[in-house]
PADREN-438551 format. One record per residue: chain; x, y, z of N, C-alpha, C in turn. Coordinates in Angstrom, 1 decimal, padded with zeros to 4 digits. Layout:
# PADREN-438551
 chain   n_xx   n_yy   n_zz  ca_xx  ca_yy  ca_zz   c_xx   c_yy   c_zz
     A      X      Y      Z      X      Y      Z      X      Y      Z
...
***
This chain:
# PADREN-438551
 chain   n_xx   n_yy   n_zz  ca_xx  ca_yy  ca_zz   c_xx   c_yy   c_zz
     A  063.9  127.1  177.2  064.3  128.0  176.2  065.0  127.6  175.2
     A  066.1  126.7  175.6  067.0  126.0  174.5  066.2  125.1  173.7
     A  065.2  124.3  174.2  064.1  123.4  173.3  063.6  124.2  172.3
     A  063.2  125.3  172.7  062.4  126.1  171.8  063.3  126.5  170.4
     A  064.5  126.8  170.7  065.3  127.2  169.6  065.5  125.9  168.8
     A  065.5  125.0  169.3  065.6  123.6  168.2  064.4  123.3  167.5
     A  063.2  123.8  167.8  062.1  123.5  167.1  061.8  124.5  166.2
     A  062.4  125.6  166.0  062.2  126.7  165.0  062.6  126.0  163.6
     A  061.9  126.2  162.6  062.3  125.9  161.2  062.5  127.0  160.6
     A  063.6  126.8  159.8  064.1  127.8  158.7  063.6  127.5  157.2
     A  062.9  128.4  156.7  062.6  128.2  155.5  062.8  129.1  154.4
     A  063.6  128.6  153.3  063.9  129.6  152.4  063.4  129.2  151.0
     A  063.0  130.0  150.1  062.5  129.6  148.8  063.5  130.2  147.8
     A  064.2  129.2  147.0  065.2  129.5  146.1  064.5  129.3  144.7
     A  064.6  130.4  143.9  064.2  130.3  142.4  065.2  131.1  141.7
     A  065.1  131.1  140.4  066.2  131.6  139.5  065.4  132.9  138.9
     A  066.3  134.0  138.7  066.0  135.1  138.1  065.2  134.8  136.8
     A  064.5  135.7  136.2  063.6  135.4  135.0  064.7  135.2  133.9
     A  065.8  136.0  133.7  066.7  135.8  132.4  067.4  134.3  132.5
     A  068.0  133.9  133.7  068.3  132.6  133.8  067.5  131.4  133.7
     A  066.3  131.9  134.2  065.3  130.6  134.0  064.8  130.5  132.7
     A  064.9  131.4  131.8  064.7  131.6  130.3  065.6  130.8  129.6
     A  067.0  131.0  130.0  068.1  130.4  129.3  068.2  128.8  129.6
     A  068.0  128.4  131.0  068.0  127.1  131.4  066.8  126.5  130.8
     A  065.7  127.0  130.6  064.5  126.3  130.0  064.6  126.2  128.5
     A  064.7  127.4  127.9  064.5  127.5  126.4  065.6  127.8  125.6
     A  067.0  127.7  126.2  068.2  128.1  125.5  068.4  127.3  124.3
     A  068.0  125.9  124.3  068.4  125.1  123.3  067.4  125.6  122.1
     A  066.3  126.1  122.3  065.6  126.5  120.8  066.2  127.4  119.9
     A  066.7  128.6  120.3  067.4  129.5  119.4  068.8  128.8  118.7
     A  069.5  128.0  119.7  070.8  127.6  119.3  070.4  126.4  118.1
     A  069.4  125.6  118.4  068.8  124.5  117.5  068.4  125.3  116.1
     A  067.7  126.3  116.2  067.2  127.1  115.1  068.4  127.7  114.2
     A  069.3  128.1  115.0  070.5  128.5  114.2  071.1  127.5  113.5
     A  071.4  126.3  114.2  071.9  125.3  113.7  071.3  124.7  112.3
     A  069.8  124.7  112.4  069.3  124.3  111.5  069.2  125.1  110.2
     A  069.4  126.6  110.4  069.7  127.5  109.3  070.9  127.2  108.6
     A  072.0  126.7  109.4  073.3  126.3  108.8  073.2  124.8  108.1
     A  072.2  124.2  108.5  072.2  122.7  108.1  071.4  122.6  106.6
     A  070.5  123.5  106.3  069.6  123.4  105.1  070.7  123.6  104.0
     A  071.5  124.7  103.7  072.4  124.9  102.6  073.6  123.7  102.6
     A  073.8  123.3  103.9  074.8  122.1  103.9  074.3  120.9  103.0
     A  073.0  120.6  103.6  072.4  119.4  103.0  071.9  119.5  101.5
     A  071.6  120.6  101.1  071.4  120.8  099.5  072.7  120.8  098.7
     A  073.7  121.1  099.2  075.0  121.1  098.6  075.8  119.8  098.6
     A  075.2  118.7  099.3  075.9  117.6  099.4  076.0  116.8  098.2
     A  074.7  117.3  097.3  074.9  116.7  095.6  075.9  117.0  094.8
     A  076.4  118.2  095.2  077.3  119.1  094.4  078.7  118.7  094.9
     A  078.9  118.5  096.0  080.2  118.2  096.7  080.1  117.5  098.0
     A  080.8  116.2  097.9  080.6  115.4  099.2  081.3  115.9  100.3
     A  082.2  116.9  100.2  082.8  117.6  101.3  081.7  118.4  102.4
     A  080.8  118.7  101.7  079.5  119.0  102.5  078.9  118.1  103.5
     A  079.2  116.9  103.4  078.7  115.9  104.4  079.5  116.1  105.7
     A  080.7  116.7  105.8  081.2  116.6  107.1  080.5  117.6  107.7
     A  080.2  119.1  107.4  079.7  120.0  108.1  078.3  119.6  108.7
     A  077.5  118.8  107.7  076.2  118.4  107.8  076.2  117.3  109.2
     A  077.2  116.2  109.1  077.2  115.3  110.2  077.5  116.2  111.2
     A  078.4  117.0  111.5  078.8  117.9  112.7  077.6  118.6  113.3
     A  076.9  119.3  112.4  075.7  120.1  112.8  074.5  119.1  113.5
     A  074.3  118.0  112.6  073.4  117.0  113.2  073.9  116.7  114.7
     A  075.1  116.2  114.7  075.7  115.9  116.0  075.5  117.0  117.1
     A  075.6  118.3  116.9  075.7  119.1  117.7  074.2  119.5  118.1
     A  073.1  119.4  117.4  071.7  119.6  117.5  071.4  118.3  118.3
     A  071.8  117.4  118.2  071.4  116.2  119.0  072.1  116.2  120.3
     A  073.2  116.6  120.4  074.0  116.7  121.7  073.4  117.8  122.6
     A  073.1  119.0  122.1  072.6  120.0  122.8  070.9  119.8  123.2
     A  070.2  119.3  122.3  069.0  118.7  122.9  068.8  117.6  123.8
     A  069.8  116.7  123.7  069.9  115.7  124.7  070.2  116.1  125.9
     A  071.1  117.0  126.1  071.6  117.7  127.3  070.5  118.6  127.9
     A  069.8  119.4  127.1  068.5  119.9  127.8  067.5  119.2  128.3
     A  067.1  117.9  127.4  066.1  117.0  128.1  066.5  116.4  129.4
     A  067.8  115.9  129.5  068.3  115.5  130.8  068.1  116.6  132.0
     A  068.4  117.8  131.4  068.1  119.1  132.4  066.6  119.2  133.0
     A  065.8  119.0  132.0  064.5  119.2  132.1  063.7  118.2  133.3
     A  064.6  116.9  133.2  064.1  116.1  134.1  064.8  116.4  135.7
     A  065.8  116.9  135.6  066.6  117.1  137.0  066.3  118.5  137.4
     A  066.4  119.3  136.7  066.3  120.7  137.6  064.9  121.5  137.7
     A  064.9  121.6  138.9  063.5  122.3  139.5  063.9  123.6  139.4
     A  062.9  124.7  139.1  063.0  126.0  139.1  062.7  126.4  140.2
     A  062.0  125.7  141.2  061.9  126.5  142.7  062.2  125.3  143.7
     A  063.0  125.7  144.7  063.5  124.8  145.7  063.3  125.6  147.1
     A  062.4  124.9  147.9  062.2  125.4  149.2  062.8  124.5  150.2
     A  063.6  125.2  151.0  064.7  124.6  151.9  064.2  124.8  153.2
     A  064.2  123.8  154.2  064.1  124.2  155.6  065.3  123.4  156.4
     A  064.9  123.1  157.7  065.9  122.5  158.6  065.8  120.7  158.3
     A  065.0  120.4  157.6  064.9  118.9  157.6  064.8  118.4  156.2
     A  064.5  119.3  155.0  064.3  118.7  153.9  064.5  119.8  152.7
     A  064.5  119.4  151.6  064.6  120.2  150.5  063.1  119.7  149.6
     A  062.2  120.8  149.3  061.0  120.6  148.6  061.4  121.1  147.1
     A  061.5  120.5  146.1  061.6  120.8  144.8  060.4  120.7  143.7
     A  060.1  122.0  143.0  058.8  121.9  142.2  059.1  122.8  141.1
     A  058.2  122.8  140.3  058.3  123.7  139.0  059.4  123.3  138.0
     A  059.3  121.8  137.8  060.1  121.3  136.7  059.4  121.7  135.3
     A  060.1  121.5  134.6  059.5  121.8  133.2  059.0  120.5  132.6
     A  057.8  120.9  132.1  056.9  119.8  131.4  056.2  118.8  132.6
     A  056.5  119.1  133.8  055.9  118.2  134.9  055.5  119.1  136.0
     A  054.5  118.6  136.6  053.9  119.3  138.1  054.2  118.5  139.0
     A  055.3  117.7  139.1  055.7  116.9  140.2  056.3  117.6  141.2
     A  056.3  117.1  142.4  057.0  117.8  143.4  057.7  117.0  144.1
     A  059.0  117.1  144.4  060.0  116.0  145.1  060.3  116.7  146.5
     A  060.3  115.7  147.3  060.9  115.9  148.7  062.1  115.2  149.2
     A  063.3  115.9  149.5  064.4  115.0  149.8  064.9  115.6  151.1
     A  064.6  114.4  151.9  065.4  114.8  153.1  067.0  114.8  153.3
     A  067.5  115.5  154.2  068.9  115.8  154.3  069.5  114.3  154.4
     A  069.0  113.7  155.4  069.7  112.3  156.0  069.5  111.3  154.8
     A  068.7  111.5  153.6  068.8  110.4  152.5  069.7  110.8  151.4
     A  070.1  112.1  151.6  071.3  112.5  150.5  072.4  111.5  150.8
     A  072.8  110.9  149.5  074.0  109.8  149.6  075.2  110.7  148.8
     A  075.0  111.4  147.7  076.1  112.0  146.9  075.8  113.5  146.7
     A  076.9  114.2  146.8  076.8  115.7  146.3  078.0  115.8  145.3
     A  077.5  116.3  144.2  078.7  116.4  143.1  078.5  117.6  142.3
     A  079.4  118.1  141.7  079.4  119.1  140.6  079.5  120.4  141.4
     A  079.8  121.4  140.7  079.9  122.9  141.1  080.7  123.1  142.3
     A  080.2  123.7  143.3  080.9  124.0  144.5  081.4  122.7  145.3
     A  080.5  121.6  145.2  080.5  120.3  145.8  081.7  119.6  145.3
     A  082.3  119.9  144.2  083.8  119.4  143.6  084.7  120.5  143.6
     A  084.5  121.7  144.1  085.3  122.6  144.2  085.6  123.6  143.1
     A  084.4  123.6  142.3  084.4  124.5  141.2  083.4  125.7  141.6
     A  083.6  126.9  141.1  082.5  127.9  141.3  081.4  128.0  140.5
     A  081.4  127.2  139.1  080.2  127.2  138.4  079.9  125.7  137.9
     A  078.7  125.7  137.5  078.5  124.2  137.0  077.1  123.7  137.7
     A  076.6  122.8  137.2  075.4  122.3  137.9  075.8  121.4  139.2
     A  075.2  121.7  140.0  075.4  121.0  141.3  074.2  119.7  141.4
     A  074.5  118.5  141.7  073.7  117.3  141.9  073.5  116.8  143.1
     A  072.3  116.5  143.3  072.1  115.9  144.8  071.3  114.6  144.6
     A  071.9  113.5  145.1  071.6  112.1  145.0  070.9  111.6  146.1
     A  069.7  111.2  145.9  069.0  110.3  147.0  068.7  109.0  146.8
     A  069.6  108.2  146.9  069.4  106.9  146.7  068.5  106.1  147.2
     A  068.0  106.3  148.4  066.9  105.7  149.2  065.6  105.8  148.2
     A  065.3  107.0  147.7  064.3  107.3  147.0  064.3  107.4  145.3
     A  065.6  107.0  145.0  066.1  107.1  143.7  065.6  108.5  143.0
     A  066.1  109.5  143.5  066.0  110.9  143.2  067.1  111.5  142.8
     A  067.2  112.2  141.8  068.2  113.1  141.4  067.8  114.4  141.1
     A  068.3  115.6  141.6  068.1  117.0  141.4  069.2  117.7  141.3
     A  069.2  118.8  140.3  070.3  119.6  140.2  070.1  121.0  140.4
     A  070.8  122.0  140.4  070.7  123.3  140.5  071.8  124.0  140.2
     A  071.9  125.2  139.7  072.8  126.0  139.2  073.1  127.1  140.4
     A  074.3  127.6  140.3  074.7  128.6  141.3  074.0  129.9  140.9
     A  073.3  130.1  139.9  072.7  131.5  139.5  071.1  131.4  140.3
     A  070.7  130.4  141.0  069.6  130.4  141.9  069.7  131.4  142.9
     A  068.8  132.1  143.2  068.7  133.1  144.3  069.0  132.5  145.7
     A  070.1  133.2  146.2  070.7  132.8  147.6  071.2  131.2  147.5
     A  072.1  131.2  146.4  072.7  129.9  146.2  073.5  129.3  147.1
     A  074.4  130.5  147.9  075.2  130.1  149.0  074.5  129.8  150.0
     A  073.4  130.2  150.4  072.8  129.8  151.6  072.2  128.4  151.6
     A  071.5  128.0  150.4  071.3  126.6  149.9  072.3  125.7  150.0
     A  073.5  126.1  149.4  074.8  125.4  149.5  075.0  125.0  151.1
     A  075.1  126.1  151.9  075.5  125.8  153.2  074.5  125.1  154.0
     A  073.3  125.2  153.8  072.3  124.7  154.5  072.3  123.1  154.1
     A  072.4  122.7  152.9  072.9  121.4  152.5  074.1  120.6  153.1
     A  075.0  121.4  153.1  076.3  120.8  153.5  076.1  120.7  155.0
     A  075.4  121.5  155.8  075.4  121.6  157.2  074.6  120.5  157.7
     A  073.6  120.0  157.0  072.8  118.9  157.4  072.7  117.6  156.6
     A  073.8  117.4  155.9  074.0  116.0  155.3  074.5  115.4  156.1
     A  074.5  113.8  155.9  075.4  112.9  157.0  076.8  113.3  156.9
     A  077.4  112.9  158.1  078.7  113.4  158.2  079.8  112.8  157.0
     A  079.4  111.3  156.6  080.3  110.9  155.7  080.1  111.5  154.3
     A  078.9  111.9  153.9  078.8  112.8  152.7  079.6  114.1  152.8
     A  079.4  114.8  154.0  080.1  115.9  154.2  081.7  115.7  153.9
     A  082.2  114.9  154.6  083.8  114.4  154.5  084.0  114.3  153.1
     A  083.3  113.6  152.3  083.5  113.3  151.1  083.7  114.5  150.1
     A  082.8  115.4  150.4  082.8  116.9  149.7  083.9  117.6  150.4
     A  084.3  117.7  151.3  085.4  118.3  151.9  086.8  117.8  151.4
     A  086.7  116.5  151.3  087.9  116.0  150.5  088.2  116.2  149.3
     A  086.9  116.5  148.3  087.1  116.5  147.0  087.5  118.0  146.9
     A  086.9  119.0  147.6  087.4  120.5  147.6  088.7  120.8  147.8
     A  089.3  119.8  149.0  090.6  120.2  149.6  091.8  119.5  148.5
     A  091.3  118.3  147.9  092.1  117.7  146.9  092.1  118.6  145.6
     A  091.1  119.4  145.2  091.1  120.1  144.0  092.0  121.3  144.3
     A  092.1  122.0  145.6  093.1  123.1  146.0  094.2  122.8  146.1
     A  094.4  121.5  146.5  095.7  121.2  146.9  096.1  119.8  145.9
     A  096.5  119.9  144.8  096.7  118.6  144.1  097.9  117.7  144.5
     A  098.7  118.1  145.4  099.7  117.2  145.9  099.1  116.2  146.8
     A  098.0  116.7  147.7  097.4  115.6  148.5  096.6  114.5  147.8
     A  096.5  114.5  146.5  095.9  113.2  145.8  096.5  112.0  146.2
     A  095.8  110.9  146.4  096.2  109.7  146.7  096.5  108.8  145.5
***
């Protein structure tokens, strides 16, 4: 009877609600369009006053930074994660039909979000063996279950590193 309990696989599918999926996928488009609306008069007025060069450069910097950030997210954030007791299967990447499988024992680093002691932020999972990086936000459905499942199945050294980061964050006096 005990052997059968160890053979049972638990499988959960984690996806984002529609609103957050739209924000994480296409949030840069309206922001970029808004900045472009401000950029046009700024560029036109550079001839009249060189002072308009400052907002033009700032707007171009913001457009570049926001779109660069979103492009890196497109590569790293799957919008569907299937977790079971051995691995994570990630799919539904933007602009890609790839499917990645990460085994818990291959995970070498957990950082960001709850893994660093923060309640929000992108959580990153590194698999150095297969050279894979994925990330997910706490807005994913059943995020707590996913985080718990990852932490309970990674190698002991990775788990201890995360616990040390969290405890150091909570108790700054313990910093080395």
